[in-house]
mmCIF file of the N, C-alpha and C atoms, coordinates in Angstrom:
data_MODEL
# 
_entry.id   MODEL 
# 
loop_
_atom_site.group_PDB 
_atom_site.id 
_atom_site.type_symbol 
_atom_site.label_atom_id 
_atom_site.label_alt_id 
_atom_site.label_comp_id 
_atom_site.label_asym_id 
_atom_site.label_entity_id 
_atom_site.label_seq_id 
_atom_site.pdbx_PDB_ins_code 
_atom_site.Cartn_x 
_atom_site.Cartn_y 
_atom_site.Cartn_z 
_atom_site.occupancy 
_atom_site.B_iso_or_equiv 
_atom_site.pdbx_formal_charge 
_atom_site.auth_seq_id 
_atom_site.auth_comp_id 
_atom_site.auth_asym_id 
_atom_site.auth_atom_id 
_atom_site.pdbx_PDB_model_num 
ATOM 1   N N  . MET A 1 1  ? 107.183 100.381 63.673  1.00 0.00 ? 1  MET A N  1 
ATOM 2   C CA . MET A 1 1  ? 107.075 100.955 65.001  1.00 0.00 ? 1  MET A CA 1 
ATOM 3   C C  . MET A 1 1  ? 108.475 101.212 65.539  1.00 0.00 ? 1  MET A C  1 
ATOM 4   N N  . SER A 1 2  ? 108.671 102.374 66.133  1.00 0.00 ? 2  SER A N  1 
ATOM 5   C CA . SER A 1 2  ? 109.939 102.734 66.736  1.00 0.00 ? 2  SER A CA 1 
ATOM 6   C C  . SER A 1 2  ? 110.246 101.835 67.927  1.00 0.00 ? 2  SER A C  1 
ATOM 7   N N  . THR A 1 3  ? 111.523 101.641 68.207  1.00 0.00 ? 3  THR A N  1 
ATOM 8   C CA . THR A 1 3  ? 111.898 100.826 69.366  1.00 0.00 ? 3  THR A CA 1 
ATOM 9   C C  . THR A 1 3  ? 111.841 101.629 70.656  1.00 0.00 ? 3  THR A C  1 
ATOM 10  N N  . THR A 1 4  ? 111.796 102.956 70.558  1.00 0.00 ? 4  THR A N  1 
ATOM 11  C CA . THR A 1 4  ? 111.700 103.813 71.744  1.00 0.00 ? 4  THR A CA 1 
ATOM 12  C C  . THR A 1 4  ? 110.253 104.243 71.938  1.00 0.00 ? 4  THR A C  1 
ATOM 13  N N  . PRO A 1 5  ? 109.679 103.981 73.131  1.00 0.00 ? 5  PRO A N  1 
ATOM 14  C CA . PRO A 1 5  ? 108.296 104.391 73.364  1.00 0.00 ? 5  PRO A CA 1 
ATOM 15  C C  . PRO A 1 5  ? 108.148 105.910 73.347  1.00 0.00 ? 5  PRO A C  1 
ATOM 16  N N  . LYS A 1 6  ? 106.965 106.356 72.948  1.00 0.00 ? 6  LYS A N  1 
ATOM 17  C CA . LYS A 1 6  ? 106.649 107.781 72.979  1.00 0.00 ? 6  LYS A CA 1 
ATOM 18  C C  . LYS A 1 6  ? 106.394 108.211 74.425  1.00 0.00 ? 6  LYS A C  1 
ATOM 19  N N  . TYR A 1 7  ? 105.778 107.326 75.203  1.00 0.00 ? 7  TYR A N  1 
ATOM 20  C CA . TYR A 1 7  ? 105.488 107.566 76.622  1.00 0.00 ? 7  TYR A CA 1 
ATOM 21  C C  . TYR A 1 7  ? 105.661 106.258 77.385  1.00 0.00 ? 7  TYR A C  1 
ATOM 22  N N  . TYR A 1 8  ? 105.791 106.375 78.694  1.00 0.00 ? 8  TYR A N  1 
ATOM 23  C CA . TYR A 1 8  ? 105.691 105.219 79.586  1.00 0.00 ? 8  TYR A CA 1 
ATOM 24  C C  . TYR A 1 8  ? 104.401 105.378 80.380  1.00 0.00 ? 8  TYR A C  1 
ATOM 25  N N  . ALA A 1 9  ? 103.740 104.270 80.667  1.00 0.00 ? 9  ALA A N  1 
ATOM 26  C CA . ALA A 1 9  ? 102.505 104.275 81.454  1.00 0.00 ? 9  ALA A CA 1 
ATOM 27  C C  . ALA A 1 9  ? 102.845 103.922 82.896  1.00 0.00 ? 9  ALA A C  1 
ATOM 28  N N  . TYR A 1 10 ? 102.343 104.727 83.832  1.00 0.00 ? 10 TYR A N  1 
ATOM 29  C CA . TYR A 1 10 ? 102.583 104.524 85.257  1.00 0.00 ? 10 TYR A CA 1 
ATOM 30  C C  . TYR A 1 10 ? 101.264 104.437 86.010  1.00 0.00 ? 10 TYR A C  1 
ATOM 31  N N  . SER A 1 11 ? 101.216 103.565 86.986  1.00 0.00 ? 11 SER A N  1 
ATOM 32  C CA . SER A 1 11 ? 100.149 103.579 87.975  1.00 0.00 ? 11 SER A CA 1 
ATOM 33  C C  . SER A 1 11 ? 100.678 104.440 89.114  1.00 0.00 ? 11 SER A C  1 
ATOM 34  N N  . VAL A 1 12 ? 99.894  105.437 89.531  1.00 0.00 ? 12 VAL A N  1 
ATOM 35  C CA . VAL A 1 12 ? 100.345 106.354 90.575  1.00 0.00 ? 12 VAL A CA 1 
ATOM 36  C C  . VAL A 1 12 ? 99.441  106.188 91.785  1.00 0.00 ? 12 VAL A C  1 
ATOM 37  N N  . ARG A 1 13 ? 100.059 105.822 92.909  1.00 0.00 ? 13 ARG A N  1 
ATOM 38  C CA . ARG A 1 13 ? 99.288  105.601 94.134  1.00 0.00 ? 13 ARG A CA 1 
ATOM 39  C C  . ARG A 1 13 ? 99.657  106.644 95.171  1.00 0.00 ? 13 ARG A C  1 
ATOM 40  N N  . SER A 1 14 ? 98.653  107.399 95.606  1.00 0.00 ? 14 SER A N  1 
ATOM 41  C CA . SER A 1 14 ? 98.852  108.391 96.649  1.00 0.00 ? 14 SER A CA 1 
ATOM 42  C C  . SER A 1 14 ? 98.995  107.682 97.994  1.00 0.00 ? 14 SER A C  1 
ATOM 43  N N  . ARG A 1 15 ? 99.890  108.197 98.839  1.00 0.00 ? 15 ARG A N  1 
ATOM 44  C CA . ARG A 1 15 ? 100.081 107.601 100.171 1.00 0.00 ? 15 ARG A CA 1 
ATOM 45  C C  . ARG A 1 15 ? 99.564  108.504 101.272 1.00 0.00 ? 15 ARG A C  1 
ATOM 46  N N  . GLY A 1 16 ? 98.859  109.556 100.907 1.00 0.00 ? 16 GLY A N  1 
ATOM 47  C CA . GLY A 1 16 ? 98.288  110.434 101.915 1.00 0.00 ? 16 GLY A CA 1 
ATOM 48  C C  . GLY A 1 16 ? 99.049  111.743 102.047 1.00 0.00 ? 16 GLY A C  1 
ATOM 49  N N  . LYS A 1 17 ? 98.546  112.562 102.934 1.00 0.00 ? 17 LYS A N  1 
ATOM 50  C CA . LYS A 1 17 ? 99.098  113.893 103.142 1.00 0.00 ? 17 LYS A CA 1 
ATOM 51  C C  . LYS A 1 17 ? 100.555 113.829 103.587 1.00 0.00 ? 17 LYS A C  1 
ATOM 52  N N  . ASP A 1 18 ? 101.352 114.731 103.037 1.00 0.00 ? 18 ASP A N  1 
ATOM 53  C CA . ASP A 1 18 ? 102.776 114.877 103.374 1.00 0.00 ? 18 ASP A CA 1 
ATOM 54  C C  . ASP A 1 18 ? 103.635 113.672 103.007 1.00 0.00 ? 18 ASP A C  1 
ATOM 55  N N  . LYS A 1 19 ? 103.127 112.770 102.175 1.00 0.00 ? 19 LYS A N  1 
ATOM 56  C CA . LYS A 1 19 ? 103.933 111.643 101.700 1.00 0.00 ? 19 LYS A CA 1 
ATOM 57  C C  . LYS A 1 19 ? 103.938 111.680 100.179 1.00 0.00 ? 19 LYS A C  1 
ATOM 58  N N  . ARG A 1 20 ? 105.052 111.307 99.600  1.00 0.00 ? 20 ARG A N  1 
ATOM 59  C CA . ARG A 1 20 ? 105.170 111.289 98.143  1.00 0.00 ? 20 ARG A CA 1 
ATOM 60  C C  . ARG A 1 20 ? 104.421 110.091 97.574  1.00 0.00 ? 20 ARG A C  1 
ATOM 61  N N  . ALA A 1 21 ? 103.838 110.294 96.400  1.00 0.00 ? 21 ALA A N  1 
ATOM 62  C CA . ALA A 1 21 ? 103.120 109.216 95.717  1.00 0.00 ? 21 ALA A CA 1 
ATOM 63  C C  . ALA A 1 21 ? 104.115 108.178 95.205  1.00 0.00 ? 21 ALA A C  1 
ATOM 64  N N  . ILE A 1 22 ? 103.639 106.956 95.018  1.00 0.00 ? 22 ILE A N  1 
ATOM 65  C CA . ILE A 1 22 ? 104.467 105.887 94.472  1.00 0.00 ? 22 ILE A CA 1 
ATOM 66  C C  . ILE A 1 22 ? 104.091 105.706 93.008  1.00 0.00 ? 22 ILE A C  1 
ATOM 67  N N  . TRP A 1 23 ? 105.089 105.821 92.128  1.00 0.00 ? 23 TRP A N  1 
ATOM 68  C CA . TRP A 1 23 ? 104.910 105.659 90.689  1.00 0.00 ? 23 TRP A CA 1 
ATOM 69  C C  . TRP A 1 23 ? 105.488 104.316 90.300  1.00 0.00 ? 23 TRP A C  1 
ATOM 70  N N  . THR A 1 24 ? 104.674 103.464 89.677  1.00 0.00 ? 24 THR A N  1 
ATOM 71  C CA . THR A 1 24 ? 105.132 102.159 89.218  1.00 0.00 ? 24 THR A CA 1 
ATOM 72  C C  . THR A 1 24 ? 104.905 102.055 87.713  1.00 0.00 ? 24 THR A C  1 
ATOM 73  N N  . ARG A 1 25 ? 105.978 101.813 86.970  1.00 0.00 ? 25 ARG A N  1 
ATOM 74  C CA . ARG A 1 25 ? 105.835 101.706 85.519  1.00 0.00 ? 25 ARG A CA 1 
ATOM 75  C C  . ARG A 1 25 ? 105.138 100.396 85.174  1.00 0.00 ? 25 ARG A C  1 
ATOM 76  N N  . ILE A 1 26 ? 104.044 100.499 84.402  1.00 0.00 ? 26 ILE A N  1 
ATOM 77  C CA . ILE A 1 26 ? 103.245 99.315  84.075  1.00 0.00 ? 26 ILE A CA 1 
ATOM 78  C C  . ILE A 1 26 ? 103.165 99.046  82.579  1.00 0.00 ? 26 ILE A C  1 
ATOM 79  N N  . GLY A 1 27 ? 103.753 99.916  81.760  1.00 0.00 ? 27 GLY A N  1 
ATOM 80  C CA . GLY A 1 27 ? 103.690 99.683  80.328  1.00 0.00 ? 27 GLY A CA 1 
ATOM 81  C C  . GLY A 1 27 ? 104.321 100.811 79.539  1.00 0.00 ? 27 GLY A C  1 
ATOM 82  N N  . ALA A 1 28 ? 104.081 100.792 78.229  1.00 0.00 ? 28 ALA A N  1 
ATOM 83  C CA . ALA A 1 28 ? 104.654 101.790 77.338  1.00 0.00 ? 28 ALA A CA 1 
ATOM 84  C C  . ALA A 1 28 ? 103.663 102.123 76.228  1.00 0.00 ? 28 ALA A C  1 
ATOM 85  N N  . VAL A 1 29 ? 103.887 103.265 75.577  1.00 0.00 ? 29 VAL A N  1 
ATOM 86  C CA . VAL A 1 29 ? 102.988 103.772 74.546  1.00 0.00 ? 29 VAL A CA 1 
ATOM 87  C C  . VAL A 1 29 ? 103.805 104.101 73.300  1.00 0.00 ? 29 VAL A C  1 
ATOM 88  N N  . TRP A 1 30 ? 103.310 103.647 72.139  1.00 0.00 ? 30 TRP A N  1 
ATOM 89  C CA . TRP A 1 30 ? 103.945 103.939 70.865  1.00 0.00 ? 30 TRP A CA 1 
ATOM 90  C C  . TRP A 1 30 ? 102.931 104.564 69.932  1.00 0.00 ? 30 TRP A C  1 
ATOM 91  N N  . ALA A 1 31 ? 103.405 105.441 69.037  1.00 0.00 ? 31 ALA A N  1 
ATOM 92  C CA . ALA A 1 31 ? 102.552 105.980 67.980  1.00 0.00 ? 31 ALA A CA 1 
ATOM 93  C C  . ALA A 1 31 ? 102.298 104.875 66.957  1.00 0.00 ? 31 ALA A C  1 
ATOM 94  N N  . GLN A 1 32 ? 101.089 104.847 66.395  1.00 0.00 ? 32 GLN A N  1 
ATOM 95  C CA . GLN A 1 32 ? 100.771 103.867 65.364  1.00 0.00 ? 32 GLN A CA 1 
ATOM 96  C C  . GLN A 1 32 ? 101.564 104.163 64.105  1.00 0.00 ? 32 GLN A C  1 
ATOM 97  N N  . ASP A 1 33 ? 101.903 103.104 63.358  1.00 0.00 ? 33 ASP A N  1 
ATOM 98  C CA . ASP A 1 33 ? 102.649 103.277 62.112  1.00 0.00 ? 33 ASP A CA 1 
ATOM 99  C C  . ASP A 1 33 ? 101.841 104.069 61.086  1.00 0.00 ? 33 ASP A C  1 
ATOM 100 N N  . LYS A 1 34 ? 100.549 103.804 61.046  1.00 0.00 ? 34 LYS A N  1 
ATOM 101 C CA . LYS A 1 34 ? 99.664  104.508 60.121  1.00 0.00 ? 34 LYS A CA 1 
ATOM 102 C C  . LYS A 1 34 ? 98.553  105.151 60.935  1.00 0.00 ? 34 LYS A C  1 
ATOM 103 N N  . GLY A 1 35 ? 98.300  106.397 60.704  1.00 0.00 ? 35 GLY A N  1 
ATOM 104 C CA . GLY A 1 35 ? 97.229  107.072 61.424  1.00 0.00 ? 35 GLY A CA 1 
ATOM 105 C C  . GLY A 1 35 ? 97.752  107.904 62.577  1.00 0.00 ? 35 GLY A C  1 
ATOM 106 N N  . GLN A 1 36 ? 96.808  108.412 63.347  1.00 0.00 ? 36 GLN A N  1 
ATOM 107 C CA . GLN A 1 36 ? 97.162  109.341 64.421  1.00 0.00 ? 36 GLN A CA 1 
ATOM 108 C C  . GLN A 1 36 ? 97.017  108.734 65.805  1.00 0.00 ? 36 GLN A C  1 
ATOM 109 N N  . GLY A 1 37 ? 96.713  107.463 65.903  1.00 0.00 ? 37 GLY A N  1 
ATOM 110 C CA . GLY A 1 37 ? 96.451  106.851 67.194  1.00 0.00 ? 37 GLY A CA 1 
ATOM 111 C C  . GLY A 1 37 ? 97.704  106.437 67.938  1.00 0.00 ? 37 GLY A C  1 
ATOM 112 N N  . LEU A 1 38 ? 97.484  105.940 69.137  1.00 0.00 ? 38 LEU A N  1 
ATOM 113 C CA . LEU A 1 38 ? 98.544  105.440 70.001  1.00 0.00 ? 38 LEU A CA 1 
ATOM 114 C C  . LEU A 1 38 ? 98.217  104.015 70.422  1.00 0.00 ? 38 LEU A C  1 
ATOM 115 N N  . ASN A 1 39 ? 99.237  103.198 70.586  1.00 0.00 ? 39 ASN A N  1 
ATOM 116 C CA . ASN A 1 39 ? 99.075  101.839 71.096  1.00 0.00 ? 39 ASN A CA 1 
ATOM 117 C C  . ASN A 1 39 ? 99.658  101.782 72.501  1.00 0.00 ? 39 ASN A C  1 
ATOM 118 N N  . ILE A 1 40 ? 98.880  101.282 73.447  1.00 0.00 ? 40 ILE A N  1 
ATOM 119 C CA . ILE A 1 40 ? 99.347  101.126 74.827  1.00 0.00 ? 40 ILE A CA 1 
ATOM 120 C C  . ILE A 1 40 ? 99.557  99.644  75.085  1.00 0.00 ? 40 ILE A C  1 
ATOM 121 N N  . GLU A 1 41 ? 100.759 99.292  75.507  1.00 0.00 ? 41 GLU A N  1 
ATOM 122 C CA . GLU A 1 41 ? 101.072 97.916  75.880  1.00 0.00 ? 41 GLU A CA 1 
ATOM 123 C C  . GLU A 1 41 ? 101.244 97.860  77.389  1.00 0.00 ? 41 GLU A C  1 
ATOM 124 N N  . ILE A 1 42 ? 100.297 97.220  78.064  1.00 0.00 ? 42 ILE A N  1 
ATOM 125 C CA . ILE A 1 42 ? 100.323 97.098  79.517  1.00 0.00 ? 42 ILE A CA 1 
ATOM 126 C C  . ILE A 1 42 ? 101.036 95.802  79.876  1.00 0.00 ? 42 ILE A C  1 
ATOM 127 N N  . GLU A 1 43 ? 102.055 95.906  80.733  1.00 0.00 ? 43 GLU A N  1 
ATOM 128 C CA . GLU A 1 43 ? 102.848 94.752  81.143  1.00 0.00 ? 43 GLU A CA 1 
ATOM 129 C C  . GLU A 1 43 ? 102.458 94.240  82.519  1.00 0.00 ? 43 GLU A C  1 
ATOM 130 N N  . ALA A 1 44 ? 101.778 95.075  83.306  1.00 0.00 ? 44 ALA A N  1 
ATOM 131 C CA . ALA A 1 44 ? 101.387 94.694  84.666  1.00 0.00 ? 44 ALA A CA 1 
ATOM 132 C C  . ALA A 1 44 ? 100.105 95.423  85.029  1.00 0.00 ? 44 ALA A C  1 
ATOM 133 N N  . LEU A 1 45 ? 99.282  94.791  85.837  1.00 0.00 ? 45 LEU A N  1 
ATOM 134 C CA . LEU A 1 45 ? 98.067  95.430  86.338  1.00 0.00 ? 45 LEU A CA 1 
ATOM 135 C C  . LEU A 1 45 ? 98.287  95.790  87.802  1.00 0.00 ? 45 LEU A C  1 
ATOM 136 N N  . PRO A 1 46 ? 98.043  97.048  88.175  1.00 0.00 ? 46 PRO A N  1 
ATOM 137 C CA . PRO A 1 46 ? 98.295  97.476  89.551  1.00 0.00 ? 46 PRO A CA 1 
ATOM 138 C C  . PRO A 1 46 ? 97.259  96.922  90.530  1.00 0.00 ? 46 PRO A C  1 
ATOM 139 N N  . LEU A 1 47 ? 97.715  96.633  91.754  1.00 0.00 ? 47 LEU A N  1 
ATOM 140 C CA . LEU A 1 47 ? 96.812  96.247  92.834  1.00 0.00 ? 47 LEU A CA 1 
ATOM 141 C C  . LEU A 1 47 ? 96.168  97.510  93.389  1.00 0.00 ? 47 LEU A C  1 
ATOM 142 N N  . ASN A 1 48 ? 94.979  97.385  93.948  1.00 0.00 ? 48 ASN A N  1 
ATOM 143 C CA . ASN A 1 48 ? 94.259  98.528  94.526  1.00 0.00 ? 48 ASN A CA 1 
ATOM 144 C C  . ASN A 1 48 ? 94.170  99.692  93.537  1.00 0.00 ? 48 ASN A C  1 
ATOM 145 N N  . PHE A 1 49 ? 93.870  99.365  92.287  1.00 0.00 ? 49 PHE A N  1 
ATOM 146 C CA . PHE A 1 49 ? 93.839  100.359 91.223  1.00 0.00 ? 49 PHE A CA 1 
ATOM 147 C C  . PHE A 1 49 ? 92.700  101.338 91.434  1.00 0.00 ? 49 PHE A C  1 
ATOM 148 N N  . ASP A 1 50 ? 92.998  102.643 91.392  1.00 0.00 ? 50 ASP A N  1 
ATOM 149 C CA . ASP A 1 50 ? 91.979  103.662 91.589  1.00 0.00 ? 50 ASP A CA 1 
ATOM 150 C C  . ASP A 1 50 ? 91.539  104.323 90.281  1.00 0.00 ? 50 ASP A C  1 
ATOM 151 N N  . GLY A 1 51 ? 91.980  103.745 89.143  1.00 0.00 ? 51 GLY A N  1 
ATOM 152 C CA . GLY A 1 51 ? 91.549  104.261 87.860  1.00 0.00 ? 51 GLY A CA 1 
ATOM 153 C C  . GLY A 1 51 ? 92.464  105.300 87.255  1.00 0.00 ? 51 GLY A C  1 
ATOM 154 N N  . LYS A 1 52 ? 93.608  105.569 87.871  1.00 0.00 ? 52 LYS A N  1 
ATOM 155 C CA . LYS A 1 52 ? 94.502  106.600 87.358  1.00 0.00 ? 52 LYS A CA 1 
ATOM 156 C C  . LYS A 1 52 ? 95.772  105.986 86.788  1.00 0.00 ? 52 LYS A C  1 
ATOM 157 N N  . ILE A 1 53 ? 95.968  106.189 85.475  1.00 0.00 ? 53 ILE A N  1 
ATOM 158 C CA . ILE A 1 53 ? 97.212  105.822 84.805  1.00 0.00 ? 53 ILE A CA 1 
ATOM 159 C C  . ILE A 1 53 ? 97.770  107.109 84.220  1.00 0.00 ? 53 ILE A C  1 
ATOM 160 N N  . VAL A 1 54 ? 99.045  107.382 84.480  1.00 0.00 ? 54 VAL A N  1 
ATOM 161 C CA . VAL A 1 54 ? 99.700  108.597 84.010  1.00 0.00 ? 54 VAL A CA 1 
ATOM 162 C C  . VAL A 1 54 ? 100.677 108.226 82.907  1.00 0.00 ? 54 VAL A C  1 
ATOM 163 N N  . LEU A 1 55 ? 100.637 108.967 81.785  1.00 0.00 ? 55 LEU A N  1 
ATOM 164 C CA . LEU A 1 55 ? 101.577 108.760 80.687  1.00 0.00 ? 55 LEU A CA 1 
ATOM 165 C C  . LEU A 1 55 ? 102.612 109.869 80.733  1.00 0.00 ? 55 LEU A C  1 
ATOM 166 N N  . MET A 1 56 ? 103.891 109.489 80.766  1.00 0.00 ? 56 MET A N  1 
ATOM 167 C CA . MET A 1 56 ? 104.993 110.451 80.836  1.00 0.00 ? 56 MET A CA 1 
ATOM 168 C C  . MET A 1 56 ? 106.005 110.136 79.751  1.00 0.00 ? 56 MET A C  1 
ATOM 169 N N  . PRO A 1 57 ? 106.571 111.165 79.108  1.00 0.00 ? 57 PRO A N  1 
ATOM 170 C CA . PRO A 1 57 ? 107.603 110.905 78.097  1.00 0.00 ? 57 PRO A CA 1 
ATOM 171 C C  . PRO A 1 57 ? 108.864 110.372 78.775  1.00 0.00 ? 57 PRO A C  1 
ATOM 172 N N  . PRO A 1 58 ? 109.650 109.588 78.045  1.00 0.00 ? 58 PRO A N  1 
ATOM 173 C CA . PRO A 1 58 ? 110.911 109.101 78.610  1.00 0.00 ? 58 PRO A CA 1 
ATOM 174 C C  . PRO A 1 58 ? 111.814 110.273 78.987  1.00 0.00 ? 58 PRO A C  1 
ATOM 175 N N  . LYS A 1 59 ? 112.519 110.138 80.122  1.00 0.00 ? 59 LYS A N  1 
ATOM 176 C CA . LYS A 1 59 ? 113.437 111.195 80.551  1.00 0.00 ? 59 LYS A CA 1 
ATOM 177 C C  . LYS A 1 59 ? 114.708 111.178 79.727  1.00 0.00 ? 59 LYS A C  1 
ATOM 178 N N  . SER A 1 60 ? 115.145 109.979 79.357  1.00 0.00 ? 60 SER A N  1 
ATOM 179 C CA . SER A 1 60 ? 116.345 109.854 78.535  1.00 0.00 ? 60 SER A CA 1 
ATOM 180 C C  . SER A 1 60 ? 116.323 108.497 77.853  1.00 0.00 ? 60 SER A C  1 
ATOM 181 N N  . ALA A 1 61 ? 117.224 108.296 76.936  1.00 0.00 ? 61 ALA A N  1 
ATOM 182 C CA . ALA A 1 61 ? 117.289 107.020 76.225  1.00 0.00 ? 61 ALA A CA 1 
ATOM 183 C C  . ALA A 1 61 ? 117.691 105.884 77.149  1.00 0.00 ? 61 ALA A C  1 
ATOM 184 N N  . SER A 1 62 ? 118.305 106.195 78.290  1.00 0.00 ? 62 SER A N  1 
ATOM 185 C CA . SER A 1 62 ? 118.781 105.157 79.201  1.00 0.00 ? 62 SER A CA 1 
ATOM 186 C C  . SER A 1 62 ? 117.887 104.984 80.418  1.00 0.00 ? 62 SER A C  1 
ATOM 187 N N  . GLN A 1 63 ? 116.648 105.491 80.378  1.00 0.00 ? 63 GLN A N  1 
ATOM 188 C CA . GLN A 1 63 ? 115.753 105.367 81.523  1.00 0.00 ? 63 GLN A CA 1 
ATOM 189 C C  . GLN A 1 63 ? 115.478 103.903 81.801  1.00 0.00 ? 63 GLN A C  1 
ATOM 190 N N  . SER A 1 64 ? 115.763 103.447 83.022  1.00 0.00 ? 64 SER A N  1 
ATOM 191 C CA . SER A 1 64 ? 115.577 102.040 83.327  1.00 0.00 ? 64 SER A CA 1 
ATOM 192 C C  . SER A 1 64 ? 114.810 101.797 84.616  1.00 0.00 ? 64 SER A C  1 
ATOM 193 N N  . ALA A 1 65 ? 114.566 102.817 85.420  1.00 0.00 ? 65 ALA A N  1 
ATOM 194 C CA . ALA A 1 65 ? 113.869 102.618 86.686  1.00 0.00 ? 65 ALA A CA 1 
ATOM 195 C C  . ALA A 1 65 ? 112.411 102.274 86.431  1.00 0.00 ? 65 ALA A C  1 
ATOM 196 N N  . ASP A 1 66 ? 111.942 101.180 87.031  1.00 0.00 ? 66 ASP A N  1 
ATOM 197 C CA . ASP A 1 66 ? 110.550 100.778 86.886  1.00 0.00 ? 66 ASP A CA 1 
ATOM 198 C C  . ASP A 1 66 ? 109.666 101.411 87.951  1.00 0.00 ? 66 ASP A C  1 
ATOM 199 N N  . THR A 1 67 ? 110.226 101.720 89.099  1.00 0.00 ? 67 THR A N  1 
ATOM 200 C CA . THR A 1 67 ? 109.472 102.281 90.207  1.00 0.00 ? 67 THR A CA 1 
ATOM 201 C C  . THR A 1 67 ? 110.223 103.477 90.786  1.00 0.00 ? 67 THR A C  1 
ATOM 202 N N  . PHE A 1 68 ? 109.504 104.560 91.039  1.00 0.00 ? 68 PHE A N  1 
ATOM 203 C CA . PHE A 1 68 ? 110.114 105.697 91.692  1.00 0.00 ? 68 PHE A CA 1 
ATOM 204 C C  . PHE A 1 68 ? 109.055 106.475 92.409  1.00 0.00 ? 68 PHE A C  1 
ATOM 205 N N  . GLU A 1 69 ? 109.473 107.385 93.294  1.00 0.00 ? 69 GLU A N  1 
ATOM 206 C CA . GLU A 1 69 ? 108.535 108.227 94.004  1.00 0.00 ? 69 GLU A CA 1 
ATOM 207 C C  . GLU A 1 69 ? 108.499 109.590 93.353  1.00 0.00 ? 69 GLU A C  1 
ATOM 208 N N  . GLY A 1 70 ? 107.339 110.235 93.361  1.00 0.00 ? 70 GLY A N  1 
ATOM 209 C CA . GLY A 1 70 ? 107.216 111.561 92.764  1.00 0.00 ? 70 GLY A CA 1 
ATOM 210 C C  . GLY A 1 70 ? 105.890 112.188 93.090  1.00 0.00 ? 70 GLY A C  1 
ATOM 211 N N  . GLU A 1 71 ? 105.700 113.395 92.610  1.00 0.00 ? 71 GLU A N  1 
ATOM 212 C CA . GLU A 1 71 ? 104.463 114.126 92.822  1.00 0.00 ? 71 GLU A CA 1 
ATOM 213 C C  . GLU A 1 71 ? 103.430 113.726 91.783  1.00 0.00 ? 71 GLU A C  1 
ATOM 214 N N  . VAL A 1 72 ? 102.172 113.827 92.133  1.00 0.00 ? 72 VAL A N  1 
ATOM 215 C CA . VAL A 1 72 ? 101.083 113.547 91.204  1.00 0.00 ? 72 VAL A CA 1 
ATOM 216 C C  . VAL A 1 72 ? 100.036 114.637 91.367  1.00 0.00 ? 72 VAL A C  1 
ATOM 217 N N  . ASP A 1 73 ? 99.416  115.020 90.252  1.00 0.00 ? 73 ASP A N  1 
ATOM 218 C CA . ASP A 1 73 ? 98.362  116.046 90.299  1.00 0.00 ? 73 ASP A CA 1 
ATOM 219 C C  . ASP A 1 73 ? 97.058  115.420 90.693  1.00 0.00 ? 73 ASP A C  1 
# 
């Protein structure tokens, strides 16, 4: 397994109209060594979870922010 995740898993919480959503990194995703599947490692469970987890590719090799604000579809 590679040491760099293929994706990071985020819990995205909407704060309502005209406010940016809160993105909290809760885990990472790696490709399986054999086969076509993916392994998701969850490090934290979000409070008030609404069932939405977003997977995003790493922005750079030095990405370290666990929480940030951003848009969500």
